[in-house]
PLY file of the C-alpha trace (Angstrom):
ply
format ascii 1.0
element vertex 263
property float x
property float y
property float z
element edge 262
property int vertex1
property int vertex2
end_header
-18.55 22.68 -4.88
-16.83 19.64 -3.42
-18.76 17.11 -1.30
-19.16 18.20 2.33
-21.00 15.20 3.84
-19.13 12.04 2.92
-19.79 8.45 3.99
-17.08 5.84 3.56
-17.99 2.16 3.24
-14.38 0.94 3.05
-11.81 0.93 5.91
-8.72 1.59 3.79
-10.44 4.49 2.03
-11.64 5.92 5.34
-8.04 6.20 6.47
-7.17 7.82 3.14
-9.92 10.38 3.64
-8.38 11.29 6.99
-4.94 11.68 5.47
-6.42 13.89 2.75
-7.67 16.28 5.44
-11.37 15.40 5.35
-11.87 15.81 9.10
-15.29 17.42 9.57
-16.51 16.30 6.15
-16.85 12.56 6.83
-20.15 11.87 8.63
-20.37 8.07 8.49
-18.02 5.06 8.49
-18.31 1.28 8.94
-17.65 -0.62 12.15
-14.47 -1.94 10.53
-13.03 1.53 9.86
-10.64 1.33 12.82
-8.10 3.86 11.49
-7.81 6.58 12.57
-8.94 5.71 16.09
-10.25 9.23 16.69
-12.73 8.81 13.84
-13.61 5.26 14.89
-14.58 6.59 18.34
-16.44 9.70 17.23
-18.02 9.30 13.76
-21.38 7.58 13.29
-21.04 3.92 12.33
-23.39 2.71 9.62
-22.98 -1.07 9.85
-20.41 -3.42 8.34
-18.96 -3.30 4.86
-21.43 -5.97 3.73
-24.22 -5.25 6.23
-24.99 -1.59 5.67
-27.77 0.19 7.56
-29.39 1.88 4.57
-31.85 3.95 6.63
-29.14 5.27 8.92
-26.95 6.18 5.96
-29.72 8.13 4.27
-30.64 9.85 7.55
-27.14 11.36 7.63
-27.97 13.17 4.34
-24.65 12.48 2.59
-23.76 14.20 -0.65
-21.23 11.47 -1.55
-20.87 7.81 -0.61
-17.57 6.07 -1.37
-17.85 2.30 -1.91
-15.71 -0.45 -3.43
-16.65 -3.12 -5.92
-15.14 -5.97 -3.93
-15.70 -4.91 -0.35
-19.36 -3.90 -0.58
-22.50 -5.72 -1.68
-23.75 -4.63 -5.09
-27.45 -4.65 -4.18
-26.85 -2.46 -1.12
-24.74 0.01 -3.09
-27.38 0.20 -5.84
-30.07 0.88 -3.22
-28.03 3.82 -1.96
-27.23 5.06 -5.47
-30.96 5.49 -6.10
-30.88 8.35 -3.57
-27.30 9.62 -3.22
-24.27 10.04 -5.51
-22.07 6.95 -5.05
-18.50 6.52 -6.25
-17.54 2.85 -6.52
-13.80 2.25 -6.68
-12.25 -0.85 -8.24
-8.71 -1.68 -7.10
-6.89 -4.95 -7.84
-3.25 -3.85 -8.01
-0.81 -1.14 -6.95
-1.17 0.95 -10.09
-4.95 1.08 -9.67
-4.53 2.01 -6.00
-2.32 4.96 -6.90
-4.82 6.03 -9.57
-7.69 5.79 -7.05
-5.80 7.94 -4.52
-5.24 10.66 -7.09
-8.84 10.51 -8.31
-10.10 10.83 -4.74
-7.95 13.92 -4.30
-9.42 15.43 -7.48
-13.01 14.64 -6.47
-12.61 16.14 -2.99
-10.45 19.17 -3.68
-7.31 17.66 -2.16
-5.30 16.95 -5.32
-2.00 18.21 -3.92
-2.17 16.04 -0.79
-3.26 13.03 -2.84
-0.38 13.48 -5.26
2.07 13.69 -2.36
0.73 10.43 -0.89
0.82 8.73 -4.30
4.43 9.78 -4.90
5.51 8.54 -1.47
3.93 5.15 -2.19
5.54 4.90 -5.61
8.97 5.79 -4.23
8.62 3.24 -1.43
7.87 0.44 -3.87
10.71 1.51 -6.16
13.04 1.19 -3.20
11.56 -2.20 -2.37
12.17 -3.33 -5.96
15.78 -2.19 -5.69
16.19 -4.05 -2.40
14.75 -7.24 -3.87
17.70 -7.43 -6.26
19.97 -8.11 -3.28
18.04 -11.31 -2.49
18.74 -14.35 -4.63
16.42 -16.74 -2.81
13.15 -17.58 -4.57
10.26 -17.76 -2.11
7.06 -19.68 -2.86
4.16 -18.89 -0.54
0.53 -19.63 0.21
-1.26 -16.66 1.79
-4.17 -17.69 4.03
-6.99 -15.31 4.96
-9.47 -17.72 6.61
-9.74 -20.91 8.63
-12.43 -23.62 8.65
-12.21 -23.83 5.74
-8.80 -22.47 4.86
-9.05 -19.80 2.18
-6.25 -18.23 0.17
-5.84 -15.58 -2.55
-5.87 -16.04 -6.30
-3.72 -14.28 -8.84
-6.29 -11.59 -9.65
-6.37 -10.10 -6.13
-4.71 -7.03 -4.66
-2.94 -9.22 -2.08
-1.42 -11.36 -4.83
-0.11 -8.20 -6.49
1.49 -7.19 -3.20
3.14 -10.62 -2.97
4.56 -10.17 -6.45
5.89 -6.71 -5.49
7.83 -8.53 -2.78
9.14 -11.03 -5.30
7.16 -13.78 -3.55
5.55 -16.40 -5.80
1.89 -17.02 -5.00
1.46 -20.79 -5.34
-2.27 -20.24 -5.95
-1.81 -17.59 -8.63
-3.62 -19.76 -11.18
-6.79 -19.50 -9.07
-9.20 -16.54 -9.00
-10.49 -14.47 -6.11
-10.39 -16.31 -2.75
-10.27 -20.09 -3.25
-10.71 -22.68 -0.53
-7.59 -24.76 -0.04
-7.10 -27.97 1.91
-4.07 -29.24 3.79
-3.73 -31.93 1.12
-3.63 -29.27 -1.62
-1.02 -27.30 0.29
1.11 -30.41 0.57
0.88 -30.88 -3.20
1.68 -27.23 -3.89
4.79 -27.46 -1.68
5.14 -23.77 -0.67
8.28 -22.72 1.20
6.17 -20.70 3.59
2.54 -20.22 4.57
1.68 -16.62 5.42
-1.17 -16.26 7.92
-2.93 -12.92 7.68
-4.10 -10.95 10.72
-7.37 -10.26 8.88
-10.12 -11.04 8.12
-9.46 -14.17 10.18
-7.34 -13.28 13.24
-4.65 -15.94 12.96
-2.51 -16.32 16.11
0.69 -18.08 17.18
-1.18 -21.30 17.96
-2.19 -21.56 14.31
1.46 -21.45 13.25
2.20 -24.57 15.26
-0.88 -26.35 13.91
0.09 -25.73 10.30
3.74 -26.57 10.75
2.72 -29.90 12.26
0.43 -30.62 9.31
2.94 -29.37 6.73
6.37 -30.75 7.68
9.21 -28.66 6.30
7.01 -25.63 5.65
7.50 -22.47 7.67
4.37 -20.63 8.89
4.58 -16.89 9.55
2.05 -14.35 10.84
1.76 -11.23 8.67
-0.01 -7.89 8.98
-3.06 -8.20 6.75
-3.64 -4.45 6.61
-0.27 -3.91 4.94
-1.09 -6.51 2.30
-4.72 -5.61 1.61
-5.43 -1.95 2.48
-5.17 -0.01 -0.78
-5.19 3.55 0.57
-2.60 5.72 2.29
-1.51 2.79 4.51
0.45 1.64 1.47
3.11 4.14 2.49
4.04 1.72 5.29
3.96 -1.47 3.24
7.35 -1.39 1.44
9.39 -1.17 4.64
7.28 -3.90 6.24
7.75 -6.10 3.17
11.50 -5.52 3.25
11.65 -6.71 6.84
9.50 -9.71 5.97
11.82 -10.63 3.11
14.78 -10.48 5.45
12.99 -12.86 7.77
12.01 -15.26 5.00
15.16 -15.19 2.91
17.83 -14.58 5.53
18.88 -11.39 3.80
21.51 -9.14 5.42
20.26 -6.83 8.13
19.03 -3.45 7.02
21.64 -0.70 7.08
21.04 3.00 6.89
20.71 4.06 3.24
20.96 0.42 2.18
18.31 1.03 -0.46
20.42 3.76 -2.03
19.09 6.59 -4.14
16.31 6.11 -6.69
0 1
1 2
2 3
3 4
4 5
5 6
6 7
7 8
8 9
9 10
10 11
11 12
12 13
13 14
14 15
15 16
16 17
17 18
18 19
19 20
20 21
21 22
22 23
23 24
24 25
25 26
26 27
27 28
28 29
29 30
30 31
31 32
32 33
33 34
34 35
35 36
36 37
37 38
38 39
39 40
40 41
41 42
42 43
43 44
44 45
45 46
46 47
47 48
48 49
49 50
50 51
51 52
52 53
53 54
54 55
55 56
56 57
57 58
58 59
59 60
60 61
61 62
62 63
63 64
64 65
65 66
66 67
67 68
68 69
69 70
70 71
71 72
72 73
73 74
74 75
75 76
76 77
77 78
78 79
79 80
80 81
81 82
82 83
83 84
84 85
85 86
86 87
87 88
88 89
89 90
90 91
91 92
92 93
93 94
94 95
95 96
96 97
97 98
98 99
99 100
100 101
101 102
102 103
103 104
104 105
105 106
106 107
107 108
108 109
109 110
110 111
111 112
112 113
113 114
114 115
115 116
116 117
117 118
118 119
119 120
120 121
121 122
122 123
123 124
124 125
125 126
126 127
127 128
128 129
129 130
130 131
131 132
132 133
133 134
134 135
135 136
136 137
137 138
138 139
139 140
140 141
141 142
142 143
143 144
144 145
145 146
146 147
147 148
148 149
149 150
150 151
151 152
152 153
153 154
154 155
155 156
156 157
157 158
158 159
159 160
160 161
161 162
162 163
163 164
164 165
165 166
166 167
167 168
168 169
169 170
170 171
171 172
172 173
173 174
174 175
175 176
176 177
177 178
178 179
179 180
180 181
181 182
182 183
183 184
184 185
185 186
186 187
187 188
188 189
189 190
190 191
191 192
192 193
193 194
194 195
195 196
196 197
197 198
198 199
199 200
200 201
201 202
202 203
203 204
204 205
205 206
206 207
207 208
208 209
209 210
210 211
211 212
212 213
213 214
214 215
215 216
216 217
217 218
218 219
219 220
220 221
221 222
222 223
223 224
224 225
225 226
226 227
227 228
228 229
229 230
230 231
231 232
232 233
233 234
234 235
235 236
236 237
237 238
238 239
239 240
240 241
241 242
242 243
243 244
244 245
245 246
246 247
247 248
248 249
249 250
250 251
251 252
252 253
253 254
254 255
255 256
256 257
257 258
258 259
259 260
260 261
261 262
């Protein structure tokens, strides 16, 4: 018998559950699980990813809770695991994301749908890899996720793996997790571009101007954080977005129909 009362503690995995056809089986989500909007408006919210309402979660009588090693707090997950089966995923790169998607399908009786999503993601990134070969420019970037203080991404993060899939060099790849970085450090690192994520800090146009003034000769660009950090079914959209970003950064030729060719 597959789980019938599921609670998701991770936004990207909530969206994956929807795409796997779990409508009616998911009974609780976090306040950050904004996709799909229909679920965000109708399903019980059980706190934030790191501020879970344990009592409310248990009151929903789940038979499976899906958490993530990085996004959730260990002590809170362990408190829940004392009462309810908990599956804790651990995703730090594309290969692990694809594996997680397939495992979720197996655990929930949706293996065929999960395999279809996984194959679509794999094909998209193969096409992106093929497209990258048409770009000779080497791009060095700092990816910022927070302000006051500025925080970036180290080489062991999922976001850094996404940068490498684009062929973009993470100038902070020698760091781990999410290091603080100063303007002085960025000047020393000399990136070609600073990518400002839309989440978790909501960078805006005004922040582009601020950074470009502080970092003469460096281009600042806003990017969609969900497409760099969500490791569920949203990855189907990432390769095309990355291709467009590369065009913007490297001045590559405009996209033509079938320009990626056959894989």
